[in-house]
LOMILUM-828012 format. One line per field, with one value per atom (N, C-alpha, C, O): residue number from 1; residue in one letter; chain; atom name; z, y, x. Coordinates in nm, 4 decimals. Each point is the difference from the previous one (the first is absolute). Last residue first. Layout:
LOMILUM-828012
pos (NUM,...)
code (A,...)
unit (A,...)
site (CA,...)
zz (Z,...)
yy (Y,...)
xx (X,...)
end
This chain:
LOMILUM-828012
pos (82,82,82,82,81,81,81,81,80,80,80,80,79,79,79,79,78,78,78,78,77,77,77,77,76,76,76,76,75,75,75,75,74,74,74,74,73,73,73,73,72,72,72,72,71,71,71,71,70,70,70,70,69,69,69,69,68,68,68,68,67,67,67,67,66,66,66,66,65,65,65,65,64,64,64,64,63,63,63,63,62,62,62,62,61,61,61,61,60,60,60,60,59,59,59,59,58,58,58,58,57,57,57,57,56,56,56,56,55,55,55,55,54,54,54,54,53,53,53,53,52,52,52,52,51,51,51,51,50,50,50,50,49,49,49,49,48,48,48,48,47,47,47,47,46,46,46,46,45,45,45,45,44,44,44,44,43,43,43,43,42,42,42,42,41,41,41,41,40,40,40,40,39,39,39,39,38,38,38,38,37,37,37,37,36,36,36,36,35,35,35,35,34,34,34,34,33,33,33,33,32,32,32,32,31,31,31,31,30,30,30,30,29,29,29,29,28,28,28,28,27,27,27,27,26,26,26,26,25,25,25,25,24,24,24,24,23,23,23,23,22,22,22,22,21,21,21,21,20,20,20,20,19,19,19,19,18,18,18,18,17,17,17,17,16,16,16,16,15,15,15,15,14,14,14,14,13,13,13,13,12,12,12,12,11,11,11,11,10,10,10,10,9,9,9,9,8,8,8,8,7,7,7,7,6,6,6,6,5,5,5,5,4,4,4,4,3,3,3,3,2,2,2,2,1,1,1,1)
code (D,D,D,D,L,L,L,L,D,D,D,D,A,A,A,A,T,T,T,T,A,A,A,A,A,A,A,A,V,V,V,V,K,K,K,K,R,R,R,R,G,G,G,G,A,A,A,A,P,P,P,P,T,T,T,T,I,I,I,I,W,W,W,W,Y,Y,Y,Y,V,V,V,V,R,R,R,R,A,A,A,A,A,A,A,A,G,G,G,G,G,G,G,G,V,V,V,V,K,K,K,K,R,R,R,R,S,S,S,S,E,E,E,E,L,L,L,L,Y,Y,Y,Y,G,G,G,G,A,A,A,A,E,E,E,E,V,V,V,V,L,L,L,L,S,S,S,S,K,K,K,K,L,L,L,L,R,R,R,R,K,K,K,K,N,N,N,N,V,V,V,V,G,G,G,G,Q,Q,Q,Q,Q,Q,Q,Q,T,T,T,T,M,M,M,M,E,E,E,E,M,M,M,M,Q,Q,Q,Q,E,E,E,E,T,T,T,T,L,L,L,L,E,E,E,E,G,G,G,G,A,A,A,A,T,T,T,T,V,V,V,V,I,I,I,I,P,P,P,P,D,D,D,D,P,P,P,P,S,S,S,S,L,L,L,L,A,A,A,A,V,V,V,V,L,L,L,L,Q,Q,Q,Q,L,L,L,L,I,I,I,I,Q,Q,Q,Q,E,E,E,E,D,D,D,D,P,P,P,P,V,V,V,V,K,K,K,K,P,P,P,P,D,D,D,D,P,P,P,P,G,G,G,G,P,P,P,P,M,M,M,M)
unit (A,A,A,A,A,A,A,A,A,A,A,A,A,A,A,A,A,A,A,A,A,A,A,A,A,A,A,A,A,A,A,A,A,A,A,A,A,A,A,A,A,A,A,A,A,A,A,A,A,A,A,A,A,A,A,A,A,A,A,A,A,A,A,A,A,A,A,A,A,A,A,A,A,A,A,A,A,A,A,A,A,A,A,A,A,A,A,A,A,A,A,A,A,A,A,A,A,A,A,A,A,A,A,A,A,A,A,A,A,A,A,A,A,A,A,A,A,A,A,A,A,A,A,A,A,A,A,A,A,A,A,A,A,A,A,A,A,A,A,A,A,A,A,A,A,A,A,A,A,A,A,A,A,A,A,A,A,A,A,A,A,A,A,A,A,A,A,A,A,A,A,A,A,A,A,A,A,A,A,A,A,A,A,A,A,A,A,A,A,A,A,A,A,A,A,A,A,A,A,A,A,A,A,A,A,A,A,A,A,A,A,A,A,A,A,A,A,A,A,A,A,A,A,A,A,A,A,A,A,A,A,A,A,A,A,A,A,A,A,A,A,A,A,A,A,A,A,A,A,A,A,A,A,A,A,A,A,A,A,A,A,A,A,A,A,A,A,A,A,A,A,A,A,A,A,A,A,A,A,A,A,A,A,A,A,A,A,A,A,A,A,A,A,A,A,A,A,A,A,A,A,A,A,A,A,A,A,A,A,A,A,A,A,A,A,A,A,A,A,A,A,A,A,A,A,A,A,A)
site (N,CA,C,O,N,CA,C,O,N,CA,C,O,N,CA,C,O,N,CA,C,O,N,CA,C,O,N,CA,C,O,N,CA,C,O,N,CA,C,O,N,CA,C,O,N,CA,C,O,N,CA,C,O,N,CA,C,O,N,CA,C,O,N,CA,C,O,N,CA,C,O,N,CA,C,O,N,CA,C,O,N,CA,C,O,N,CA,C,O,N,CA,C,O,N,CA,C,O,N,CA,C,O,N,CA,C,O,N,CA,C,O,N,CA,C,O,N,CA,C,O,N,CA,C,O,N,CA,C,O,N,CA,C,O,N,CA,C,O,N,CA,C,O,N,CA,C,O,N,CA,C,O,N,CA,C,O,N,CA,C,O,N,CA,C,O,N,CA,C,O,N,CA,C,O,N,CA,C,O,N,CA,C,O,N,CA,C,O,N,CA,C,O,N,CA,C,O,N,CA,C,O,N,CA,C,O,N,CA,C,O,N,CA,C,O,N,CA,C,O,N,CA,C,O,N,CA,C,O,N,CA,C,O,N,CA,C,O,N,CA,C,O,N,CA,C,O,N,CA,C,O,N,CA,C,O,N,CA,C,O,N,CA,C,O,N,CA,C,O,N,CA,C,O,N,CA,C,O,N,CA,C,O,N,CA,C,O,N,CA,C,O,N,CA,C,O,N,CA,C,O,N,CA,C,O,N,CA,C,O,N,CA,C,O,N,CA,C,O,N,CA,C,O,N,CA,C,O,N,CA,C,O,N,CA,C,O,N,CA,C,O,N,CA,C,O,N,CA,C,O,N,CA,C,O,N,CA,C,O,N,CA,C,O,N,CA,C,O)
zz (-0.8227,-0.0073,-0.1279,-0.0418,0.2644,-0.1452,-0.0298,-0.0916,0.3730,0.0214,-0.1135,-0.0887,0.3541,-0.0984,0.0185,0.0644,0.1953,0.0711,-0.1292,0.0250,-0.0662,0.1068,0.0555,0.0760,-0.3925,-0.0296,0.1024,0.0005,0.0704,-0.0256,-0.0660,0.0030,0.1843,0.1103,-0.0670,0.0468,-0.3238,0.0276,0.1307,0.0112,-0.2390,-0.0872,0.0567,-0.0409,0.2664,0.0026,-0.0755,0.0411,-0.1079,0.1794,0.0152,0.0573,-0.5975,0.1034,0.1227,0.0096,-0.5069,0.0830,0.1372,0.0489,-0.6503,0.1456,0.1214,-0.0006,-0.5979,0.1555,0.0993,-0.0106,-0.5981,0.1347,0.1578,0.0316,-0.6547,0.1693,0.1218,0.0134,-0.5747,0.0768,0.1119,0.0078,-0.4242,0.0461,0.1044,0.0327,-0.1983,-0.0573,0.0815,0.0528,0.2563,-0.1540,-0.0721,0.0562,0.4426,-0.0763,-0.1512,-0.0695,0.4793,-0.0700,-0.0178,0.0367,0.4139,-0.1124,-0.1039,-0.0108,0.5231,-0.1212,-0.0550,0.0800,0.3979,-0.0520,-0.1367,0.0037,0.3775,-0.0713,-0.0657,-0.0062,0.3028,0.0177,-0.0304,0.0666,-0.0862,0.0999,0.0185,0.0683,-0.3383,0.1339,0.1097,0.1117,-0.5963,0.0714,0.1536,0.0825,-0.3125,-0.0069,0.0369,0.0854,-0.1626,0.1304,0.0029,0.0941,-0.4824,0.1331,0.1111,0.1023,-0.5113,0.0163,0.1137,0.0609,-0.1611,0.0187,0.0327,0.0814,-0.2215,0.1272,0.0688,0.1071,-0.5958,0.0803,0.1416,0.0694,-0.3447,-0.0682,0.1307,0.1047,-0.1657,-0.0042,0.0637,0.0888,-0.3581,0.1043,0.1291,0.0864,-0.5288,-0.0047,0.1627,0.0783,-0.2481,-0.0006,0.0573,0.0992,0.0487,-0.1780,0.0566,0.1138,0.1956,-0.0180,-0.1222,-0.0362,0.4111,-0.1280,-0.0034,0.0788,0.0654,0.0433,-0.1553,-0.1218,0.1480,0.1054,0.0462,0.0710,-0.4826,-0.0163,0.1383,-0.0202,0.0305,-0.0878,-0.0254,-0.0073,0.2418,0.0715,-0.0612,0.0632,-0.2958,0.0400,0.0935,0.0203,-0.2502,-0.0733,0.0877,-0.0059,0.2099,-0.0387,-0.0911,0.0244,0.2482,-0.0889,-0.0090,0.0287,0.3622,-0.0574,-0.1331,0.0031,0.4113,-0.1071,-0.0698,-0.0117,0.3327,0.1117,-0.1076,0.0622,-0.1341,-0.0834,0.1213,0.0464,-0.0270,0.0487,-0.0565,-0.0054,0.2008,-0.1295,0.0230,0.1117,0.1689,0.0421,-0.1290,-0.0097,0.0815,0.1254,-0.0123,0.0848,-0.4312,-0.0032,0.1026,-0.0364,0.0849,-0.1301,-0.0116,-0.0075,0.3291,0.0708,-0.1478,0.0001,-0.0692,0.0555,0.0445,-0.0027,-0.2050,-0.0978,0.0637,-0.0522,0.3230,-0.0509,-0.1181,0.0035,0.2608,0.0914,-0.0952,0.0027,-0.2181,-0.0007,0.1033,-0.0398,-0.1758,0.1102,-0.0322,-0.0453,-0.3899,0.1243,0.1253,-0.0222,-0.2634,-0.0097,0.1128,0.1183,-0.1086,-0.0236,0.0165,0.0984,-0.0822,0.0657,-0.0755,-0.0603,-0.1593,0.0291,0.1269,0.0083,-0.0565,-0.0813,0.0562,0.1213,0.0918,-0.0832,-0.0879,-0.0410,0.5097,-0.1869,-0.0164,0.0703)
yy (2.3405,-0.0101,0.0448,0.0046,-0.1317,0.0076,0.0041,-0.0650,0.2363,-0.0169,-0.0140,0.0747,-0.1262,0.0401,-0.0626,-0.0949,0.0225,0.1250,0.0247,0.0769,-0.4143,-0.0767,0.1453,-0.0009,0.0318,-0.0616,-0.0196,0.0028,0.1803,0.0874,-0.0751,0.0541,-0.3601,0.0864,0.1108,0.0155,-0.2893,-0.0311,0.0693,0.0081,0.1274,0.0030,-0.0700,0.0334,-0.0615,0.1635,0.0083,0.0681,-0.5184,-0.0204,0.1772,0.0188,-0.0907,-0.0417,0.0308,0.0789,-0.2518,0.0620,-0.0099,-0.1094,0.0820,-0.0772,0.0924,0.1005,-0.1668,0.0799,-0.0810,-0.0845,0.1035,-0.0732,0.0728,0.0459,0.0243,0.0273,-0.0508,0.0399,-0.0468,-0.0286,0.0317,-0.0008,-0.0094,0.1127,0.0143,0.1099,-0.5441,0.1492,0.1420,0.0666,-0.5128,0.0195,0.1144,0.0906,0.0149,-0.1073,-0.0213,0.0704,0.2847,-0.0386,-0.1876,-0.0744,0.3323,-0.0764,0.0055,-0.0248,0.2847,-0.0333,-0.0980,-0.0240,0.2238,-0.0376,-0.0596,-0.0787,0.3995,-0.1110,0.0037,0.1035,0.1920,-0.0664,-0.1171,-0.0899,0.4669,-0.1299,-0.1036,-0.1005,0.5518,0.0060,-0.0721,0.0336,-0.0743,0.0899,0.0120,0.0037,-0.2855,-0.0728,0.1556,-0.0383,0.2049,-0.1414,-0.0634,0.0075,0.2566,0.0768,-0.0672,0.0206,-0.2140,0.0316,0.0392,-0.0258,-0.0624,-0.1097,0.0216,-0.0665,0.3955,-0.0056,-0.1057,0.0117,0.0568,0.1143,-0.0463,-0.0210,-0.2975,0.0292,0.1056,-0.0479,0.0811,-0.1386,0.0069,0.0420,0.2807,-0.0069,-0.0950,0.0248,-0.1184,0.0809,0.0420,-0.0241,-0.2273,-0.1111,0.1288,-0.0167,0.2304,-0.0851,-0.0440,0.0316,-0.0503,0.0975,-0.0554,-0.1169,-0.0672,0.1273,0.0668,0.0902,-0.5759,0.1313,0.0796,-0.0157,-0.4733,0.0018,0.1235,0.0062,-0.1101,-0.0659,0.0206,-0.0055,0.1334,0.1043,-0.0594,0.0815,-0.3446,0.0925,0.1165,0.0765,-0.3977,-0.1172,0.0919,-0.0148,0.1862,-0.0255,-0.0499,0.0219,0.0252,0.1185,-0.0135,0.0692,-0.4676,0.0857,0.1255,0.0181,-0.4136,0.0596,0.1040,0.0496,-0.4471,0.1004,0.0218,-0.0636,-0.3065,0.0844,0.1229,0.0844,-0.3068,-0.0293,0.1038,0.1066,-0.0703,-0.1184,-0.0604,-0.1230,0.6286,-0.0832,-0.1241,-0.0232,0.3646,-0.0781,-0.0853,-0.1047,0.4550,-0.0736,-0.1213,-0.0889,0.4470,-0.0905,-0.1093,-0.1167,0.4594,-0.1147,-0.0831,-0.1194,0.4452,-0.1011,-0.1170,-0.1224,0.5347,-0.1276,-0.1158,-0.1154,0.4568,-0.0660,-0.0846,-0.0962,0.4114,-0.0938,-0.1042,-0.1208,0.4399,-0.1127,-0.0958,-0.1231,0.5651,-0.1238,-0.1272,-0.1151,0.4149,-0.0177,-0.1033,-0.1144,0.3545,-0.1456,0.0097,-0.0141,0.4028,-0.0846,-0.1129,-0.0122,0.3941,-0.1136,-0.0119,0.0415,0.4655,-0.1312,-0.1137,0.0072,0.3531,-0.0471,-0.0861,-0.1036,0.2869,-0.0052,-0.0098,0.0195,-0.1904,0.1046,-0.0102,-0.1101,-0.1675,-0.0201,0.1442,0.0572)
xx (-10.9303,-0.1375,-0.0257,-0.1157,0.5367,0.0012,-0.1836,-0.0503,0.4974,-0.1655,-0.0107,0.0411,0.4301,-0.0891,-0.1469,-0.0448,0.4779,-0.0908,-0.1110,-0.0929,0.4637,-0.1434,-0.0900,-0.0968,0.4836,-0.1444,-0.0666,-0.1230,0.5463,-0.0981,-0.1344,-0.1106,0.4094,-0.0250,-0.0984,-0.1127,0.3292,-0.1009,-0.0500,-0.1223,0.4905,-0.1199,-0.0996,-0.1112,0.5323,-0.0683,-0.1287,-0.0940,0.3244,-0.0558,-0.0571,-0.1074,0.1401,0.0748,-0.0587,-0.0940,-0.0841,-0.0200,0.1191,0.0281,-0.0237,-0.0282,0.0073,0.0711,-0.0518,0.0482,-0.0953,-0.0889,0.3053,-0.1237,0.0683,0.1097,-0.0264,0.0463,-0.1072,-0.1157,0.3197,-0.1442,0.0948,0.1228,0.0759,-0.0643,-0.0661,-0.0449,0.2835,0.0149,-0.0068,0.0891,-0.0697,0.0034,0.0109,0.0615,-0.1710,0.0405,-0.0216,-0.0734,0.1877,-0.0464,0.0592,0.0910,-0.2234,0.0705,-0.0392,-0.1201,-0.0236,-0.0067,0.1119,0.0904,-0.3621,0.1599,-0.0473,-0.0946,-0.1701,-0.0063,0.1202,0.0662,-0.1328,-0.0971,-0.0146,-0.0513,0.3552,0.0074,-0.0788,0.0198,0.0542,-0.0669,0.0651,0.0393,0.0175,0.0807,-0.0088,0.0913,-0.4222,0.1211,0.1191,0.0799,-0.5212,0.0386,0.1485,0.0790,-0.1743,0.0484,-0.0506,0.0652,-0.0858,0.1284,0.0482,0.1038,-0.5818,0.0835,0.1671,0.0639,-0.3766,-0.0312,0.0943,0.0595,-0.0315,0.0908,-0.0306,0.0995,-0.3442,0.1765,0.0288,0.0434,-0.4759,0.0273,0.2021,0.0742,-0.2775,-0.0301,0.0649,0.0842,-0.1200,0.1595,-0.0183,0.0919,-0.4801,0.1892,0.0690,0.0710,-0.5228,0.0653,0.0760,0.0348,-0.4303,0.1049,0.0935,0.0126,-0.4283,-0.0237,0.1431,0.0283,-0.0096,-0.0140,-0.0815,-0.0078,0.1391,-0.0819,-0.0575,-0.1004,0.3857,-0.0857,-0.1230,-0.1213,0.5783,-0.0976,-0.1140,-0.0920,0.4251,-0.0804,-0.0693,-0.0729,0.2955,-0.1037,-0.0632,-0.1205,0.4498,-0.1233,-0.1056,-0.1210,0.6144,-0.1358,-0.1310,-0.0989,0.2989,0.0580,-0.0788,-0.1183,0.2715,-0.1019,0.0564,0.1126,-0.0569,0.0617,-0.1166,-0.1048,0.0712,0.0678,0.0389,0.0645,-0.5456,0.1488,0.1006,-0.0405,-0.4199,-0.0075,0.1097,-0.0017,-0.0961,0.0198,0.0094,0.0463,-0.0438,-0.1343,0.0263,-0.0641,0.3970,0.0011,-0.1369,-0.0071,0.0662,0.0924,-0.0173,-0.0148,-0.3200,-0.0225,0.0960,-0.0292,0.1067,-0.1027,-0.0388,-0.0125,0.2709,0.0606,-0.0609,0.0426,-0.2586,0.1002,0.0973,0.0562,-0.3552,-0.0790,0.1049,-0.0237,0.2055,-0.0482,-0.0813,0.0025,0.1145,0.1473,-0.0668,0.0183,-0.4084,0.1128,0.1090,-0.0042,-0.3119,0.0413,0.0785,0.1202,-0.1729,-0.1471,0.0269,-0.0318,0.3963,-0.0188,-0.1701,-0.0611,0.2368,-0.0311,-0.0501,-0.1070,0.4192,-0.1320,-0.0329,0.0660,0.4395,-0.0875,-0.1214,-0.0074,0.4399,-0.0043,-0.1569,-0.0369,0.1444,0.0144,-0.0300,-0.0834)
end
């Protein structure tokens, strides 16, 4: 990913999605759990979708939901949440 190193590793974001009690999550839900802005979370989620680790769909007007793919679950398994 170009630019500065992300504060929160992709593996950690994927693990948060994988461990969610719901099968889908929103950027807002993840923003509450991470030390990132909503805009930062949206950019990271878009990148993870493009990489094939997440899938997404628009619901309603502008809301978007995300869920993890099998490839994303493999990456999430490497996360260290210490």
